[in-house]
C-alpha positions in Angstrom: -12.6 56.4 44.3 -15.1 55.2 42.2 -12.9 55.5 38.9 -10.6 57.3 36.9 -11.7 60.7 35.6 -12.0 61.2 31.9 -8.9 63.0 31.7 -7.2 60.3 33.4 -8.7 57.7 31.0 -7.7 59.7 28.0 -4.0 59.6 29.0 -3.9 55.9 29.7 -5.9 54.8 26.5 -3.6 53.9 23.7 -4.0 56.4 21.0 -6.0 55.1 17.8 -2.8 55.2 15.5 -1.1 52.4 18.0 -4.1 50.4 17.7 -3.9 50.6 13.9 -0.1 50.1 13.9 -0.8 46.8 16.2 -3.3 45.5 14.0 -1.2 46.4 10.9 1.8 44.4 12.3 -0.5 41.3 13.4 -1.7 41.2 9.4 1.6 41.8 8.0 3.0 38.6 10.4 0.2 36.6 9.1 0.8 37.5 5.7 4.6 36.8 6.0 3.8 33.6 7.7 1.6 32.2 4.8 2.7 29.3 2.7 4.1 30.5 -0.7 5.8 27.5 -2.2 4.4 23.7 -1.7 6.4 21.0 -3.2 4.8 17.8 -4.2 6.6 14.4 -4.8 5.6 10.5 -5.3 7.6 7.9 -3.3 7.6 4.2 -3.4 5.8 2.3 -6.5 3.1 3.6 -9.0 -0.4 3.2 -7.5 -3.6 4.2 -9.5 -4.8 7.6 -8.7 -1.6 9.2 -7.9 -1.9 11.6 -10.8 -5.3 12.7 -9.3 -3.6 13.4 -6.0 -1.1 15.8 -7.9 -3.6 17.4 -9.9 -5.8 18.3 -6.8 -2.8 19.2 -4.8 -1.4 21.6 -7.4 -4.8 22.9 -8.3 -5.7 23.7 -4.6 -2.3 25.3 -3.9 -3.0 27.8 -6.8 -6.6 28.4 -5.6 -4.9 29.2 -2.2 -2.3 31.6 -3.7 0.5 29.2 -3.5 3.1 27.9 -6.0 3.1 24.2 -6.4 6.3 22.7 -7.5 6.4 19.1 -8.7 9.6 17.2 -7.8 10.8 14.6 -10.2 11.5 11.0 -9.2 10.6 11.2 -5.7 13.7 12.2 -3.3 16.0 10.5 -5.7 17.4 14.1 -7.0 16.8 15.9 -3.6 19.2 13.3 -2.1 21.8 14.5 -4.4 21.1 18.3 -3.3 20.0 18.9 -7.3 17.5 21.8 -7.3 16.7 21.5 -11.2 15.0 18.4 -11.1 11.6 20.2 -10.5 9.3 22.4 -12.1 6.2 24.8 -11.2 3.0 23.0 -11.9 0.2 24.8 -13.6 -3.4 23.9 -14.1 -3.1 23.4 -17.8 -0.8 20.8 -17.2 -2.4 18.8 -14.5 -6.2 19.4 -15.2 -6.9 16.3 -17.3 -4.3 13.9 -15.7 -6.5 12.7 -12.7 -7.6 9.7 -15.0 -4.3 8.7 -16.2 -2.3 6.0 -14.8 1.2 6.3 -13.6 2.7 9.0 -12.0 3.5 12.2 -14.2 6.2 13.4 -11.8 8.0 9.8 -11.7 8.7 7.9 -8.2 11.3 6.4 -6.5 12.1 4.5 -3.3 15.2 6.7 -2.2 15.1 6.9 1.8 16.8 10.1 2.7 17.1 9.2 6.1 19.4 6.3 5.1 22.4 8.3 5.8 23.0 11.8 7.2 24.5 13.3 3.9 21.5 12.3 1.9 18.9 14.1 4.6 21.1 17.3 5.0 21.4 17.4 0.9 17.4 17.1 0.5 16.8 19.8 3.3 19.5 22.2 1.8 17.6 21.7 -1.7 14.5 22.3 -0.4 15.7 25.4 1.3 17.5 26.7 -1.6 14.2 26.5 -3.5 12.2 28.3 -0.8 9.9 25.3 -0.1 8.0 26.0 2.9 5.5 22.9 2.8 5.4 19.4 1.3 3.0 17.0 0.1 4.3 13.4 -0.3 2.5 10.7 -1.9 3.3 7.0 -0.9 3.3 4.1 1.4 5.0 2.8 4.8 8.5 3.3 3.2 7.7 6.9 2.8 6.5 7.9 6.1 10.3 8.0 7.4 11.6 10.5 5.0 8.4 12.7 5.3 8.8 13.0 9.0 12.6 13.7 8.8 11.7 16.8 6.6 9.7 18.5 9.3 11.6 17.3 12.2 15.0 18.4 10.9 13.9 21.7 10.0 12.1 22.5 13.2 8.6 22.7 11.4 10.0 25.3 9.2 9.0 23.1 6.2 5.5 21.4 7.0 4.9 17.9 5.5 1.8 15.7 5.3 1.7 12.5 3.5 -1.1 11.0 1.3 -1.4 7.1 1.8 -1.0 5.6 -1.5 -0.2 1.6 -2.1 -2.1 -1.1 -3.8 -0.9 -3.3 -1.0 -3.6 -1.6 1.3 -1.1 -2.4 4.1 -0.5 1.1 5.9 -1.8 1.6 9.3 -5.3 3.4 8.8 -8.5 3.0 10.9 -10.6 0.3 9.2 -12.4 0.3 6.9 -10.3 3.1 5.2 -8.3 1.7 2.1 -4.9 3.2 0.7 -5.1 5.1 -2.7 -4.9 2.6 -5.5 -6.0 -0.5 -3.6 -9.4 -0.5 -5.1 -8.2 0.1 -8.6 -5.6 -2.8 -8.4 -8.1 -5.2 -6.9 -10.5 -4.4 -9.9 -7.9 -5.2 -12.5 -6.6 -8.2 -10.6 -10.1 -9.6 -10.6 -10.6 -9.1 -14.4 -7.3 -10.8 -15.1 -8.0 -13.9 -12.6 -11.6 -14.2 -14.0 -9.9 -14.7 -17.5 -7.4 -17.3 -15.9 -10.7 -19.1 -14.2 -12.3 -19.5 -17.8 -9.1 -20.6 -19.4 -8.7 -23.0 -16.6 -12.1 -24.4 -17.0 -11.9 -24.7 -20.9 -8.6 -26.3 -20.8 -8.9 -28.6 -17.8 -5.7 -27.0 -16.1 -4.7 -25.2 -12.9 -3.4 -21.8 -12.7 -1.1 -20.8 -9.4 -1.4 -17.0 -9.4 1.3 -15.1 -7.5 -0.2 -11.8 -6.5 1.8 -8.7 -5.7 1.6 -7.1 -2.5 4.1 -7.1 0.5 4.3 -8.0 3.5 0.3 -8.5 4.0 -2.1 -10.4 2.0 -4.5 -7.7 1.4 -4.6 -7.3 -2.3 -4.3 -11.1 -2.6 -7.2 -11.9 -0.5 -9.3 -9.2 -1.7 -9.0 -10.3 -5.5 -9.4 -13.9 -4.5 -12.6 -13.3 -2.6 -14.1 -11.0 -5.1 -13.6 -13.4 -8.0 -14.2 -16.3 -5.9 -11.0 -18.1 -6.9 -10.7 -21.8 -5.9 -8.1 -21.1 -2.9 -6.4 -18.2 -1.6 -3.0 -18.3 0.5 -2.0 -15.3 2.5 1.1 -15.2 5.2 -1.6 -13.9 8.1 -3.1 -17.3 8.1 -0.4 -19.2 9.3 0.0 -17.1 12.5 3.7 -17.7 12.6 6.7 -15.9 11.7 8.2 -18.7 9.7 6.2 -20.4 6.9 7.4 -23.7 5.2 7.2 -24.0 1.4 6.2 -27.5 2.0 2.9 -26.1 4.1 2.1 -24.0 1.0 2.4 -27.0 -1.2 0.2 -29.1 0.9 -2.6 -26.4 0.9 -2.5 -26.3 -3.0 -2.2 -30.3 -3.4 -5.0 -30.7 -1.1 -7.2 -28.3 -3.1 -6.6 -30.0 -6.4 -7.3 -33.3 -4.7 -10.8 -31.9 -3.3 -11.7 -30.5 -6.6 -10.8 -33.9 -8.2 -13.0 -35.6 -5.7 -15.9 -33.1 -6.6 -15.2 -34.0 -10.2 -13.5 -30.9 -11.3 -10.1 -31.3 -13.1 -9.4 -27.4 -12.8 -9.0 -24.4 -10.7 -7.1 -21.2 -9.9 -5.1 -20.7 -6.5 -3.7 -17.2 -5.5 -0.8 -16.9 -3.3 0.3 -13.7 -2.0 4.1 -13.0 -2.8 4.8 -11.7 0.8 4.8 -15.5 1.7 8.3 -15.4 0.3 9.4 -13.1 3.2 8.3 -15.6 6.1 10.5 -18.7 4.2 13.2 -20.1 6.0 16.4 -19.1 4.0 17.6 -22.8 4.7 14.7 -24.2 2.7 15.0 -21.8 -0.1 18.5 -21.3 -1.2 17.9 -18.2 -3.0 17.1 -16.4 -0.1 21.0 -16.3 1.0 22.0 -14.0 -1.5 18.9 -12.5 -3.1 18.9 -8.7 -4.0 17.0 -6.3 -1.7 15.6 -2.7 -2.3 16.5 0.5 -1.1 14.6 -0.1 2.3 16.3 -3.5 2.7 13.4 -5.5 1.6 13.7 -8.6 -0.1 13.0 -8.4 -3.9 10.3 -11.1 -3.7 9.9 -11.2 -7.4 13.1 -12.6 -7.5 12.0 -15.7 -5.7 9.8 -17.8 -8.2 7.0 -18.8 -5.7 4.7 -19.9 -8.3 7.3 -22.5 -10.3 8.6 -23.6 -7.1 5.3 -24.7 -5.9 4.2 -25.8 -9.1 7.1 -28.3 -9.5 6.8 -29.6 -6.0 3.0 -30.2 -6.4 3.1 -31.8 -9.8 6.0 -34.1 -8.7 3.9 -35.5 -5.9 0.8 -36.1 -7.9 2.9 -37.8 -10.7 4.5 -40.2 -8.3 1.1 -41.3 -7.5 0.1 -41.6 -11.2 -2.1 -38.2 -11.3 -1.2 -36.2 -14.5 -2.2 -32.5 -14.0 -1.3 -29.3 -15.9 -0.2 -26.5 -13.7 0.7 -23.1 -14.8 2.3 -20.3 -12.6 1.3 -16.8 -13.3 2.6 -13.7 -11.9 -0.1 -11.0 -11.2 1.6 -7.8 -10.3 3.0 -4.9 -12.3 -0.1 -4.8 -14.6 -2.1 -3.6 -11.7 0.3 -0.5 -10.6 -0.2 1.8 -13.5 -3.8 1.2 -14.7 -5.9 4.0 -14.9 -8.0 4.8 -11.6 -11.4 3.3 -11.3 -14.1 6.1 -10.5 -13.5 5.4 -6.6 -10.0 6.0 -6.6 -10.3 9.1 -9.1 -12.8 10.7 -6.5 -10.8 9.5 -3.5 -7.4 10.9 -4.9 -9.2 14.5 -5.4 -10.3 14.4 -1.9 -6.9 13.4 -0.6 -5.2 16.1 -2.4 -7.5 18.9 -1.6 -7.5 17.8 2.2 -3.9 17.8 2.1 -3.4 21.3 0.8 -6.2 22.6 2.9 -4.7 21.3 6.0 -1.2 22.8 5.2 -2.7 26.5 4.4 -4.3 26.4 7.5 -0.9 25.7 9.5 -1.2 22.0 9.8 1.6 19.5 9.3 3.3 16.4 10.5 0.4 14.2 9.6 -1.1 11.3 7.3 -4.2 12.7 5.4 -7.1 10.3 5.4 -10.8 10.7 4.6 -13.3 8.6 6.9 -16.9 8.9 6.7 -16.6 11.6 4.0 -14.8 13.8 6.3 -11.2 14.9 6.4 -8.9 13.6 9.4 -5.2 14.0 9.7 -3.5 11.4 11.7 -0.4 12.4 13.4 2.9 10.7 12.4 3.4 9.7 16.2 0.5 7.4 15.4 1.2 6.2 12.1 5.2 5.7 12.3 6.7 2.6 14.0 8.5 3.9 17.0 11.3 1.4 16.4 12.1 1.7 12.5 10.6 5.1 11.8 8.5 3.3 8.9 4.9 3.6 8.6 2.9 1.0 10.8 1.6 -1.9 9.1 -2.0 -3.5 8.9 -2.2 -7.0 8.4 -5.3 -9.0 7.6 -7.2 -9.6 10.6 -8.0 -13.4 10.2 -10.1 -13.5 13.2 -13.0 -11.5 11.4 -16.0 -12.7 10.0 -15.2 -11.0 6.5 -12.1 -13.2 6.6 -14.1 -16.2 7.6 -16.6 -15.6 4.8 -13.6 -15.9 2.3 -12.3 -19.1 3.9 -15.7 -20.9 3.8 -16.1 -20.4 0.2 -12.6 -21.7 -0.6 -12.0 -25.1 -1.8 -9.4 -26.4 0.4 -9.2 -29.3 3.0 -10.6 -28.7 6.3 -12.0 -30.4 9.5 -15.3 -30.9 7.8 -13.5 -33.2 5.2 -12.5 -35.8 7.6 -15.8 -36.0 9.5 -17.5 -38.5 6.9 -15.9 -41.6 6.1 -17.4 -42.1 2.7 -16.3 -38.7 1.8 -12.6 -39.3 3.0 -12.5 -42.6 1.1 -13.5 -40.4 -1.9 -10.9 -37.9 -1.2 -8.3 -40.7 -1.1 -9.2 -42.1 -4.3 -8.8 -38.5 -5.8 -5.3 -38.4 -4.3 -4.1 -41.8 -5.4 -3.8 -42.8 -1.8 -5.4 -45.4 0.6 -7.5 -44.0 2.9 -5.2 -44.5 6.1 -2.5 -42.9 3.6 -4.6 -40.0 3.0 -5.6 -39.2 6.5 -1.8 -39.7 7.6 -0.8 -37.4 4.9 -3.4 -34.8 5.5 -4.6 -35.1 9.1 -3.4 -31.5 10.0 -6.0 -30.0 8.2 -8.6 -32.1 10.3 
């Protein structure tokens, strides 16, 4: 047989109404599966540009035919199964908030994975509110909760996260920064620039302790851009335990070197993250210091600036050297600053990309913009397999970029011990004999 007869073909071919029914059902299924309600919340501390993400995500959701629901204070109320701490976001409400500092929805560090009941409560509340997708905005602490939402619902609630942190410590492909970092650095530079001028005018030293844990990105970024006298970050030590004495040695050495250069003033920036590496036996406060919701040491309670100032002043005064040192914390002023244009634009890109990814069926990823293009990084690559938190990206001290920063700092190094005349001058500035100076600071040689 060459083929079926026309009559046989007609009997086996599906009638037109069956084809129509099939495609109608398929279209109906797609319609039913479309996301209708998208939740938006902010976790962690404030960061410039957060409102831009909220605005872009809300407007993007509305344009896609979805209803954006803004949750107040991160996961705090969801963890209690409250369903009234939220509201529907409108274009009128969010259209002009993108240049505002802070977070219009509030934020919290509540971790819903900290206990099974909190997680159960949060998922029950989201289901009651018919939330089908979530956009979270936060850093490494928030990753664990965001992942848990999608995992525990079997993907019924899709979840993505926008990387937000002034610390710039969340694992992302270089040179991608976290939202808020560039604005925080910009504001920090302006503050330190004023301190540098005050130091020059009054002939004093400032010790600035810069917010950012557990890495030194923000401190180094500010210090390098403003050309501070010296910047100290935990990554440069290359070890888990850092001695307070070692930090004091660096600061004392910088003061001595500036004195030898005929300068009686300067600004040293220290990362508050240094405190997390101290030996509890050396710093008594670490024994009973308060910790946040994720178990991190509240580093602001360890007065690093005061400790270093008192020790360095005491050392110099014992040798008859009078130096005025002022400690200054550079932190909370950076977090709620209005975003600079870079972060304002970056926030809109991230918010749009998050919604676009969700409405196309995506989920379980960190939203990034790389080379002007949207890329979703699966949480399996972002999350630490041991803790579930976001993987961290420390400062790479082996890069040429870091070396440039070090070369422009004023601090003792190997070159300072190569010339006997210069060593003698340094010793005089330190109030020590040449042999005493070499013995005291030869570890920098």
